[in-house]
LOGUVEX-339858 format. One record per residue: x, z, y of N, C-alpha, C in turn; residue in one letter; chain. Coordinates in nm, 2 decimals. Each point is the difference from the previous one (the first is absolute). Layout:
REM LOGUVEX-339858
PT, X, Z, Y, X, Z, Y, X, Z, Y, a, A
...
END
This chain:
REM LOGUVEX-339858
PT, 0.08, 0.01, -0.12, -0.09, -0.04, 0.18, 0.12, 0.03, 0.00, m, A
PT, -0.05, -0.08, 0.16, 0.09, 0.01, 0.11, 0.02, 0.12, 0.07, m, A
PT, 0.05, 0.01, 0.07, 0.04, 0.08, 0.11, -0.06, -0.01, 0.11, t, A
PT, -0.01, 0.10, 0.09, 0.01, 0.01, 0.13, 0.13, -0.05, 0.09, q, A
PT, 0.07, 0.02, -0.03, 0.20, -0.08, 0.05, -0.04, -0.11, -0.09, h, A
PT, -0.02, -0.07, -0.07, -0.01, -0.14, -0.02, -0.09, -0.07, 0.08, t, A
PT, -0.11, 0.12, -0.01, -0.18, -0.12, 0.13, 0.12, -0.01, 0.11, k, A
PT, 0.05, 0.11, 0.07, 0.07, -0.04, 0.15, 0.07, -0.09, -0.04, r, A
PT, 0.10, 0.01, -0.09, 0.14, -0.12, -0.05, -0.09, -0.14, 0.06, l, A
PT, -0.08, -0.02, -0.07, -0.07, -0.14, -0.05, -0.10, -0.07, 0.19, l, A
PT, -0.03, 0.15, 0.02, -0.06, -0.06, 0.15, 0.12, -0.03, 0.11, i, A
PT, 0.11, 0.04, -0.02, 0.07, 0.03, 0.06, 0.11, -0.19, -0.02, v, A
PT, -0.02, -0.01, -0.13, 0.04, -0.13, -0.05, -0.09, -0.14, 0.02, l, A
PT, -0.12, 0.04, 0.01, -0.09, -0.11, 0.05, 0.05, -0.02, 0.19, g, A
PT, -0.02, 0.12, 0.03, 0.03, 0.00, 0.15, 0.09, -0.12, 0.00, c, A
PT, 0.12, 0.06, -0.05, 0.16, -0.06, 0.03, -0.04, -0.19, -0.03, l, A
PT, -0.09, -0.02, -0.12, -0.03, -0.11, -0.05, -0.04, -0.08, 0.16, m, A
PT, -0.14, 0.06, 0.01, -0.06, -0.09, 0.11, 0.09, 0.01, 0.12, m, A
PT, 0.12, 0.09, 0.05, 0.03, -0.04, 0.12, 0.10, -0.13, -0.07, i, A
PT, 0.06, -0.03, -0.10, 0.10, -0.07, -0.03, -0.09, -0.17, 0.00, g, A
PT, -0.17, 0.02, -0.09, -0.06, -0.11, 0.03, -0.03, -0.04, 0.13, l, A
PT, -0.07, 0.12, 0.13, -0.02, -0.02, 0.12, 0.15, -0.04, 0.06, g, A
PT, 0.11, -0.01, -0.04, 0.11, -0.10, 0.07, 0.03, -0.11, -0.05, y, A
PT, -0.06, -0.08, -0.12, 0.07, -0.08, -0.06, -0.17, -0.07, 0.07, l, A
PT, -0.12, 0.07, 0.06, -0.11, -0.13, 0.03, 0.07, 0.01, 0.15, l, A
PT, 0.05, 0.08, 0.07, 0.06, -0.01, 0.14, 0.09, -0.09, 0.03, y, A
PT, 0.08, 0.00, -0.09, 0.10, -0.09, 0.01, -0.05, -0.19, -0.03, l, A
PT, -0.10, -0.01, -0.10, -0.03, -0.13, -0.01, -0.11, -0.02, 0.14, d, A
PT, -0.07, 0.10, 0.03, -0.11, -0.01, 0.12, 0.05, 0.00, 0.13, f, A
PT, 0.14, 0.01, 0.02, 0.06, 0.03, 0.12, -0.02, -0.16, 0.10, q, A
PT, 0.09, -0.09, -0.03, 0.02, -0.11, 0.07, -0.17, -0.03, 0.01, p, A
PT, -0.10, 0.02, -0.06, -0.13, -0.08, 0.06, -0.04, 0.12, 0.08, d, A
PT, 0.06, 0.12, 0.03, -0.07, 0.05, 0.14, 0.10, 0.01, 0.12, l, A
PT, 0.15, -0.03, -0.05, 0.02, -0.05, 0.12, -0.05, -0.13, 0.06, i, A
PT, -0.07, -0.10, -0.13, -0.04, -0.12, 0.11, -0.13, 0.07, 0.06, q, A
PT, -0.08, 0.06, -0.03, -0.09, 0.04, 0.03, 0.02, 0.07, 0.15, l, A
PT, 0.04, 0.09, 0.00, 0.07, 0.07, 0.11, 0.02, -0.13, 0.14, l, A
PT, 0.10, -0.10, -0.03, 0.02, -0.10, 0.06, -0.07, -0.15, 0.05, n, A
PT, -0.11, 0.09, -0.09, -0.17, -0.12, 0.01, -0.09, 0.01, 0.05, h, A
PT, -0.03, -0.09, 0.10, -0.17, 0.04, 0.06, -0.09, 0.07, -0.13, p, A
PT, -0.10, 0.11, 0.06, -0.09, 0.07, -0.11, -0.12, -0.12, -0.02, t, A
PT, 0.01, -0.08, 0.09, -0.17, -0.06, 0.03, -0.02, -0.11, -0.08, n, A
PT, 0.14, 0.01, -0.05, -0.03, -0.17, -0.09, 0.02, 0.03, -0.14, q, A
PT, -0.16, 0.07, -0.04, -0.03, 0.05, -0.15, 0.08, -0.07, -0.07, r, A
PT, 0.00, -0.11, -0.05, 0.04, -0.10, -0.07, 0.15, 0.02, -0.06, q, A
PT, 0.08, 0.05, 0.08, 0.11, 0.03, -0.04, 0.00, 0.10, -0.04, f, A
PT, -0.02, 0.11, 0.07, -0.03, 0.16, -0.05, -0.05, -0.05, -0.18, l, A
PT, -0.08, -0.06, 0.02, -0.06, 0.00, -0.19, 0.11, -0.04, -0.04, v, A
PT, 0.06, -0.14, 0.00, 0.09, -0.07, -0.08, 0.10, 0.09, -0.01, t, A
PT, 0.06, 0.09, 0.11, 0.16, 0.06, 0.00, -0.01, 0.09, -0.11, a, A
PT, -0.14, 0.05, 0.04, 0.01, 0.16, -0.10, -0.06, -0.04, -0.14, i, A
PT, -0.04, -0.14, -0.07, -0.02, -0.01, -0.10, 0.10, -0.10, -0.07, r, A
PT, 0.09, -0.01, 0.04, 0.14, -0.08, -0.06, 0.07, 0.03, -0.09, s, A
PT, -0.08, 0.14, -0.08, 0.10, 0.12, -0.12, -0.07, -0.02, -0.13, h, A
PT, 0.09, -0.03, -0.10, -0.06, -0.07, -0.12, -0.02, 0.16, -0.12, g, A
PT, 0.09, -0.05, -0.13, -0.07, 0.07, -0.13, 0.11, 0.13, 0.05, l, A
PT, 0.12, 0.03, 0.03, 0.07, 0.05, -0.01, -0.01, 0.17, 0.08, k, A
PT, -0.08, -0.04, 0.14, -0.09, 0.06, 0.09, -0.05, 0.09, -0.07, d, A
PT, -0.14, -0.12, -0.06, -0.12, 0.07, -0.03, 0.03, 0.11, -0.14, a, A
PT, 0.12, -0.03, -0.06, -0.01, 0.11, -0.12, 0.09, 0.13, 0.04, y, A
PT, 0.04, 0.01, 0.15, 0.05, 0.10, 0.01, -0.05, 0.10, 0.06, l, A
PT, -0.13, -0.10, 0.09, -0.12, 0.06, 0.06, -0.09, 0.07, -0.10, l, A
PT, 0.02, -0.05, -0.14, -0.09, 0.04, -0.10, 0.08, 0.11, -0.04, i, A
PT, 0.11, -0.01, -0.01, 0.09, 0.18, -0.05, -0.04, 0.11, 0.10, l, A
PT, 0.03, -0.10, 0.10, -0.03, 0.17, 0.13, -0.12, 0.02, -0.03, l, A
PT, -0.16, -0.08, -0.02, -0.12, 0.08, 0.03, -0.01, 0.05, -0.12, i, A
PT, 0.07, -0.05, -0.12, 0.02, 0.11, -0.11, 0.02, 0.17, 0.02, i, A
PT, 0.12, -0.01, 0.01, 0.09, 0.11, 0.09, -0.11, 0.05, 0.09, l, A
PT, -0.07, -0.03, 0.11, -0.10, 0.08, 0.07, -0.13, 0.05, -0.06, l, A
PT, 0.00, -0.12, -0.09, -0.15, 0.11, -0.11, 0.03, 0.11, -0.06, s, A
PT, 0.14, -0.01, -0.02, 0.06, 0.08, -0.13, 0.00, 0.12, 0.10, a, A
PT, 0.09, -0.04, 0.10, 0.06, 0.17, 0.07, -0.17, 0.11, 0.06, i, A
PT, 0.01, 0.08, -0.03, -0.18, 0.04, 0.07, 0.03, 0.02, 0.13, p, A
PT, -0.11, -0.03, 0.10, 0.01, 0.04, 0.15, -0.01, -0.13, 0.08, g, A
PT, 0.10, -0.08, -0.08, 0.01, -0.11, 0.07, -0.04, -0.11, 0.03, l, A
PT, -0.09, -0.05, 0.11, -0.11, -0.09, -0.03, 0.07, -0.14, 0.00, p, A
PT, -0.05, -0.09, -0.13, 0.01, -0.13, -0.01, -0.03, -0.12, 0.11, v, A
PT, -0.07, 0.08, 0.10, -0.05, -0.14, 0.10, 0.11, 0.02, 0.14, s, A
PT, 0.13, 0.05, -0.04, 0.08, -0.02, 0.10, 0.10, -0.09, -0.04, l, A
PT, -0.03, -0.05, -0.16, 0.04, -0.12, -0.02, -0.07, -0.12, -0.05, i, A
PT, -0.12, 0.02, -0.05, -0.10, -0.05, -0.03, -0.08, -0.14, 0.09, c, A
PT, 0.00, 0.07, 0.11, -0.04, -0.07, 0.15, 0.11, -0.09, 0.01, i, A
PT, 0.13, 0.07, 0.08, 0.07, -0.13, 0.00, 0.00, -0.13, -0.13, p, A
PT, -0.03, 0.04, -0.09, 0.01, -0.08, -0.14, -0.11, -0.14, 0.04, v, A
PT, -0.10, 0.05, 0.06, -0.10, -0.11, 0.05, 0.02, -0.08, 0.16, g, A
PT, 0.11, 0.05, 0.04, 0.04, -0.02, 0.09, 0.12, -0.14, -0.04, i, A
PT, 0.09, 0.04, -0.10, 0.08, -0.12, -0.05, -0.05, -0.11, -0.08, c, A
PT, -0.07, 0.07, -0.09, -0.05, -0.07, -0.11, -0.17, -0.06, 0.01, y, A
PT, -0.07, -0.01, 0.11, -0.13, 0.01, -0.03, -0.07, 0.06, -0.11, g, A
PT, -0.16, -0.06, 0.07, -0.06, 0.09, -0.09, -0.02, -0.01, -0.17, p, A
PT, 0.05, -0.08, -0.01, 0.00, -0.06, -0.17, 0.07, 0.04, -0.08, y, A
PT, 0.15, -0.07, 0.02, 0.11, 0.06, -0.04, 0.02, 0.19, -0.02, l, A
PT, -0.01, 0.03, 0.17, 0.00, 0.10, 0.10, -0.10, 0.09, -0.10, g, A
PT, -0.10, -0.01, -0.07, -0.06, 0.10, -0.07, 0.02, -0.02, -0.15, t, A
PT, 0.09, -0.08, -0.06, 0.05, -0.01, -0.12, 0.12, 0.11, -0.02, l, A
PT, 0.07, -0.01, 0.13, 0.10, 0.03, -0.03, -0.01, 0.22, 0.03, i, A
PT, -0.09, 0.00, 0.10, -0.08, 0.14, -0.02, -0.02, 0.05, -0.10, n, A
PT, -0.13, -0.09, -0.05, -0.08, 0.05, -0.13, 0.13, -0.01, -0.09, t, A
PT, 0.08, -0.02, -0.04, 0.13, 0.00, -0.08, 0.12, 0.15, -0.05, l, A
PT, -0.03, 0.03, 0.17, 0.10, 0.10, 0.04, -0.05, 0.09, -0.03, g, A
PT, -0.15, 0.01, 0.04, -0.03, 0.19, 0.02, -0.10, 0.01, -0.14, i, A
PT, -0.02, -0.11, -0.06, -0.05, -0.02, -0.16, 0.13, 0.09, -0.07, v, A
PT, 0.11, -0.03, -0.02, 0.12, 0.00, -0.11, 0.05, 0.13, 0.08, f, A
PT, -0.03, 0.07, 0.14, 0.05, 0.12, 0.03, -0.12, 0.12, -0.01, g, A
PT, -0.13, -0.05, -0.04, -0.12, 0.13, 0.00, 0.06, 0.00, -0.18, n, A
PT, 0.04, -0.13, -0.07, 0.06, 0.04, -0.13, 0.07, 0.07, -0.06, l, A
PT, 0.12, -0.04, 0.13, 0.10, 0.10, -0.07, -0.01, 0.15, 0.05, l, A
PT, -0.09, 0.00, 0.11, -0.05, 0.17, 0.00, -0.05, 0.03, -0.12, v, A
PT, -0.11, -0.08, -0.04, -0.01, 0.09, -0.06, 0.09, 0.04, -0.16, i, A
PT, 0.04, -0.13, -0.02, 0.12, -0.01, -0.11, 0.07, 0.18, 0.08, g, A
PT, 0.04, 0.06, 0.08, 0.10, 0.11, 0.02, -0.07, 0.13, -0.05, l, A
PT, -0.17, -0.05, 0.08, -0.10, 0.13, 0.00, -0.01, 0.01, -0.14, l, A
PT, -0.04, -0.07, -0.08, 0.02, 0.00, -0.16, 0.12, 0.10, -0.07, k, A
PT, 0.12, 0.03, 0.05, 0.08, 0.06, -0.02, 0.08, 0.13, 0.02, k, A
PT, -0.12, 0.03, 0.11, -0.01, 0.10, 0.12, -0.11, 0.07, 0.10, t, A
PT, -0.09, -0.02, 0.05, -0.10, 0.05, 0.04, -0.12, 0.04, -0.10, e, A
PT, 0.01, -0.05, -0.07, -0.14, 0.01, -0.13, 0.03, 0.13, -0.04, q, A
PT, 0.09, 0.11, 0.00, 0.05, 0.11, -0.10, -0.02, 0.09, 0.12, h, A
PT, 0.00, -0.01, 0.15, -0.01, 0.06, 0.10, -0.14, 0.02, 0.10, h, A
PT, -0.06, 0.06, 0.05, -0.08, 0.01, 0.06, 0.01, -0.08, 0.14, p, A
PT, -0.04, -0.01, 0.06, 0.01, -0.13, 0.15, -0.15, 0.00, 0.10, t, A
PT, 0.07, -0.01, 0.09, -0.15, 0.03, 0.11, -0.05, -0.15, -0.02, k, A
PT, -0.10, -0.02, 0.02, -0.15, -0.12, 0.05, -0.03, 0.06, 0.10, t, A
PT, -0.12, -0.12, 0.00, -0.14, 0.06, 0.11, -0.08, -0.07, -0.07, n, A
PT, -0.10, 0.02, 0.12, -0.19, -0.01, -0.08, -0.01, -0.11, -0.07, r, A
PT, 0.07, -0.12, 0.13, -0.04, -0.13, -0.08, 0.09, -0.04, -0.15, v, A
PT, 0.09, 0.05, -0.04, 0.05, -0.02, -0.14, -0.10, 0.09, -0.07, l, A
PT, -0.01, 0.09, 0.02, -0.07, 0.09, -0.09, -0.17, -0.02, 0.00, t, A
PT, -0.05, -0.12, 0.08, -0.12, -0.06, -0.01, 0.05, -0.15, -0.12, d, A
PT, 0.09, -0.04, 0.03, 0.05, -0.11, -0.10, 0.02, 0.06, -0.15, i, A
PT, 0.07, 0.10, 0.00, -0.02, 0.05, -0.16, -0.13, 0.04, -0.01, r, A
PT, -0.09, 0.01, 0.04, -0.16, 0.08, 0.00, -0.08, -0.11, -0.04, r, A
PT, 0.02, -0.12, 0.07, -0.08, -0.12, -0.06, -0.03, -0.05, -0.08, m, A
PT, -0.12, -0.03, -0.04, -0.08, -0.08, -0.14, 0.11, -0.14, -0.03, h, A
PT, 0.03, -0.03, 0.06, 0.11, -0.13, 0.04, 0.11, 0.07, 0.04, h, A
PT, 0.06, 0.02, -0.06, 0.16, 0.04, 0.12, 0.12, -0.13, 0.04, p, A
PT, -0.02, -0.07, -0.13, 0.08, -0.14, 0.02, -0.07, -0.07, 0.13, l, A
PT, -0.12, -0.02, 0.01, -0.03, -0.04, 0.18, 0.06, 0.09, 0.06, l, A
PT, 0.00, 0.12, 0.03, 0.07, 0.07, 0.10, 0.12, 0.03, 0.01, g, A
PT, 0.05, -0.04, -0.12, 0.19, -0.03, 0.02, -0.01, -0.17, 0.12, i, A
PT, -0.05, -0.09, -0.07, -0.02, -0.08, 0.05, -0.03, -0.03, 0.19, v, A
PT, -0.11, 0.10, 0.02, -0.03, 0.01, 0.11, 0.14, 0.09, 0.12, l, A
PT, 0.06, 0.12, -0.10, 0.11, 0.02, 0.03, 0.13, -0.03, 0.06, g, A
PT, 0.04, -0.10, -0.08, 0.05, -0.13, 0.03, 0.02, -0.05, 0.13, y, A
PT, -0.13, -0.05, 0.00, -0.10, -0.09, 0.13, 0.02, 0.05, 0.13, m, A
PT, -0.04, 0.14, 0.02, -0.01, 0.07, 0.11, 0.18, 0.04, 0.05, v, A
PT, 0.02, -0.01, 0.13, 0.13, 0.00, 0.04, 0.02, 0.11, 0.03, p, A
PT, -0.05, 0.12, 0.05, -0.01, 0.15, 0.02, 0.02, 0.06, -0.13, i, A
PT, -0.02, -0.01, -0.11, 0.01, 0.03, -0.14, 0.11, 0.04, -0.04, i, A
PT, 0.11, 0.08, 0.08, 0.14, -0.06, -0.13, -0.03, -0.03, -0.09, p, A
PT, 0.09, -0.09, -0.04, 0.01, -0.07, -0.15, 0.01, 0.13, -0.11, a, A
PT, 0.15, 0.03, 0.09, 0.05, 0.13, -0.12, -0.16, 0.08, -0.05, f, A
PT, -0.04, 0.05, 0.09, -0.14, 0.07, -0.11, -0.06, -0.07, -0.09, l, A
PT, -0.01, -0.13, 0.02, -0.10, -0.08, -0.06, 0.10, 0.00, -0.13, v, A
PT, 0.12, -0.04, 0.00, 0.14, -0.03, -0.12, -0.07, 0.15, -0.06, n, A
PT, -0.03, 0.13, 0.06, 0.04, 0.12, -0.05, -0.10, -0.04, -0.14, l, A
PT, -0.15, -0.08, 0.13, -0.09, 0.06, -0.12, -0.06, -0.06, -0.09, t, A
PT, 0.13, -0.14, 0.01, -0.01, -0.07, -0.17, 0.05, 0.04, -0.07, v, A
PT, 0.11, 0.06, -0.02, 0.10, 0.10, -0.06, -0.07, 0.09, -0.09, v, A
PT, -0.10, 0.09, 0.07, -0.07, 0.14, 0.00, -0.12, -0.09, -0.10, r, A
PT, -0.03, -0.13, 0.03, -0.12, -0.01, -0.09, 0.06, -0.09, -0.06, l, A
PT, 0.09, -0.06, -0.06, 0.07, -0.04, -0.14, -0.06, -0.12, -0.04, n, A
PT, -0.03, -0.10, 0.18, -0.05, -0.13, -0.04, 0.10, -0.11, -0.06, v, A
PT, -0.04, -0.06, -0.09, 0.07, -0.11, -0.07, 0.07, -0.04, 0.08, t, A
PT, 0.12, -0.08, -0.03, 0.07, -0.13, 0.06, -0.08, -0.09, 0.04, l, A
PT, -0.09, -0.11, -0.09, -0.09, -0.08, 0.02, -0.05, 0.02, 0.13, n, A
PT, -0.09, 0.17, -0.03, -0.13, 0.00, 0.10, 0.14, -0.02, 0.15, a, A
PT, 0.08, 0.08, 0.03, 0.06, 0.09, 0.12, 0.01, -0.17, 0.04, l, A
PT, 0.07, -0.10, -0.06, 0.13, -0.09, 0.04, -0.19, -0.08, 0.08, m, A
PT, -0.12, -0.04, -0.05, -0.13, 0.00, 0.03, -0.03, 0.05, 0.13, i, A
PT, 0.05, 0.14, -0.04, -0.05, 0.10, 0.17, 0.08, -0.06, 0.14, a, A
PT, 0.15, 0.03, -0.07, 0.11, -0.05, 0.09, -0.01, -0.09, 0.10, v, A
PT, -0.02, -0.10, -0.07, 0.00, -0.16, 0.04, -0.14, -0.05, 0.09, c, A
PT, -0.10, 0.07, -0.03, -0.12, -0.02, 0.05, 0.02, 0.08, 0.13, i, A
PT, 0.00, 0.14, -0.03, 0.02, 0.09, 0.13, 0.11, -0.05, 0.07, g, A
PT, 0.08, -0.02, -0.01, 0.13, -0.06, 0.08, 0.00, -0.14, 0.07, t, A
PT, -0.07, -0.13, -0.04, -0.06, -0.15, 0.10, -0.08, 0.10, 0.09, l, A
PT, -0.11, 0.02, 0.01, -0.01, -0.01, 0.13, 0.07, 0.09, 0.11, p, A
PT, 0.11, 0.10, -0.04, 0.04, 0.05, 0.14, 0.09, -0.10, -0.03, t, A
PT, 0.09, -0.05, -0.04, 0.13, -0.11, 0.01, -0.06, -0.12, 0.08, a, A
PT, -0.12, -0.02, -0.02, -0.02, -0.11, 0.08, -0.01, 0.01, 0.12, l, A
PT, -0.10, 0.12, 0.00, -0.01, 0.02, 0.17, 0.12, 0.06, 0.04, l, A
PT, 0.15, 0.03, -0.02, 0.12, 0.04, 0.06, 0.05, -0.14, 0.04, y, A
PT, -0.05, -0.09, -0.09, 0.07, -0.16, -0.03, -0.08, -0.07, 0.18, s, A
PT, -0.14, 0.05, 0.00, -0.07, -0.08, 0.07, 0.00, 0.06, 0.13, l, A
PT, 0.06, 0.14, 0.01, 0.01, 0.05, 0.15, 0.15, 0.00, 0.05, g, A
PT, 0.08, -0.06, -0.09, 0.14, -0.05, 0.02, -0.03, -0.17, 0.08, g, A
PT, -0.03, -0.07, -0.07, -0.04, -0.13, 0.01, -0.07, -0.02, 0.17, d, A
PT, -0.13, 0.10, 0.01, -0.05, 0.06, 0.05, 0.07, -0.01, 0.18, a, A
PT, 0.09, 0.10, -0.02, 0.09, 0.06, 0.09, 0.06, -0.13, 0.04, l, A
PT, 0.09, -0.09, -0.07, 0.07, -0.06, 0.04, -0.07, -0.13, 0.07, l, A
PT, -0.09, -0.02, -0.01, -0.09, -0.12, 0.03, -0.11, 0.02, 0.13, k, A
PT, 0.05, 0.13, 0.01, -0.09, 0.07, 0.12, -0.15, -0.05, 0.00, g, A
PT, -0.08, 0.06, -0.15, -0.12, -0.07, -0.05, -0.04, 0.17, 0.05, n, A
PT, -0.07, 0.00, 0.12, -0.11, 0.15, 0.01, -0.07, 0.03, -0.06, y, A
PT, -0.09, -0.12, -0.01, -0.13, -0.02, -0.12, 0.01, 0.06, -0.14, h, A
PT, 0.15, -0.04, -0.04, 0.04, -0.02, -0.14, -0.02, 0.19, -0.01, q, A
PT, 0.11, 0.06, 0.08, 0.04, 0.10, -0.01, -0.14, 0.10, 0.06, i, A
PT, -0.11, -0.05, 0.03, -0.11, 0.10, 0.04, -0.10, -0.02, -0.18, l, A
PT, 0.04, -0.12, -0.02, -0.11, 0.01, -0.13, 0.13, 0.08, -0.12, v, A
PT, 0.09, -0.03, 0.00, 0.07, 0.14, -0.10, 0.01, 0.14, 0.08, i, A
PT, -0.01, 0.02, 0.08, -0.06, 0.13, 0.06, -0.12, 0.05, -0.04, g, A
PT, -0.11, -0.10, 0.03, -0.18, 0.02, -0.07, 0.02, 0.01, -0.20, l, A
PT, 0.08, -0.09, -0.07, 0.03, 0.01, -0.14, 0.06, 0.19, -0.01, i, A
PT, 0.13, -0.04, 0.06, 0.03, 0.22, -0.03, -0.06, 0.07, 0.03, l, A
PT, -0.13, -0.01, 0.09, -0.03, 0.11, 0.00, -0.14, -0.02, -0.09, l, A
PT, -0.03, -0.12, -0.06, -0.07, 0.01, -0.16, 0.06, 0.07, -0.14, a, A
PT, 0.14, -0.06, 0.06, 0.13, 0.11, -0.16, -0.06, 0.13, 0.02, l, A
PT, 0.02, 0.09, 0.12, -0.03, 0.13, 0.04, -0.09, 0.00, -0.04, l, A
PT, -0.18, -0.06, 0.00, -0.11, 0.05, -0.06, 0.00, 0.00, -0.13, l, A
PT, 0.08, -0.03, -0.04, 0.00, -0.01, -0.13, 0.06, 0.16, -0.06, l, A
PT, 0.05, 0.07, 0.03, 0.00, 0.13, 0.01, -0.17, 0.10, -0.03, i, A
PT, -0.10, -0.10, 0.09, -0.12, 0.11, -0.05, -0.04, -0.08, -0.13, k, A
PT, 0.01, -0.11, -0.04, -0.03, -0.06, -0.18, 0.08, 0.07, -0.03, l, A
PT, 0.09, 0.05, 0.00, 0.05, 0.08, -0.10, -0.05, 0.14, -0.01, i, A
PT, -0.06, 0.08, 0.02, -0.05, 0.10, 0.06, -0.10, -0.03, -0.05, k, A
PT, -0.09, -0.11, 0.01, -0.15, 0.02, 0.02, -0.01, -0.09, -0.17, k, A
PT, 0.07, -0.05, -0.06, -0.02, -0.06, -0.15, 0.00, 0.06, -0.04, e, A
PT, 0.01, 0.15, -0.07, -0.06, 0.12, -0.07, -0.13, 0.02, 0.01, r, A
PT, -0.03, 0.01, 0.10, -0.15, 0.01, 0.04, -0.08, -0.16, 0.01, h, A
PT, 0.01, -0.12, 0.01, -0.09, -0.10, -0.02, 0.00, 0.00, -0.17, i, A
PT, 0.10, -0.01, -0.08, -0.03, 0.00, -0.12, -0.08, 0.12, -0.05, f, A
PT, 0.00, 0.12, 0.07, -0.08, 0.08, -0.13, -0.12, -0.01, 0.08, d, A
PT, -0.08, -0.09, 0.13, -0.12, 0.01, 0.03, -0.05, -0.10, -0.05, y, A
PT, 0.08, -0.17, -0.04, -0.04, -0.08, -0.13, -0.03, 0.02, -0.13, l, A
PT, 0.13, 0.13, -0.04, -0.06, 0.02, -0.17, -0.13, 0.11, 0.00, q, A
PT, -0.08, 0.07, 0.10, -0.09, 0.08, 0.00, -0.13, -0.10, 0.02, y, A
PT, 0.03, -0.13, 0.10, -0.12, -0.04, 0.00, -0.09, -0.06, -0.03, k, A
END
């Protein structure tokens, strides 16, 4: 079983790897940043072309960076996922974000199975509601969809419910995809100055937050239908 010292060491190593990946990405993007500073910002097409001139190498680096961000509790993946939308657009950006977040969550779940399942850990009311739902797998999907619910707590719930690998893959992929898409769309809208799209994204995020109410109400709705 992993000790607290080992956990801290892994977090430190993860942070050092993030710094290294960030430096490599900085070196690749530095020429574009210099061009952008020396070029009129009102020429939108130039901005899009300059920023989106990067290929698979940087995509792999960004996926690794998102995995590390997803694996270290307390670090918001939006710090990287929104810039991914800026650099790669809504479609390829969504793929990069989804791969990074999914594999990051799977990494955390694998570590939790070796450590946290044997120790009491703090939770919150939302995660308690997920565990008590008649369809807890649906609750896990919704938990991954709602940005303000820490993914670490959802991953902990997965471990405590002993979700099978097949069900876990489905839940993580379905739950992660909408958020990954919104991050990419948000980055794309910021680059192109599409403020109407930003407003729509804000409304969708509000709708996702309302899913918390669905998590709380699902159990009561099921009981009502069952006894009608």
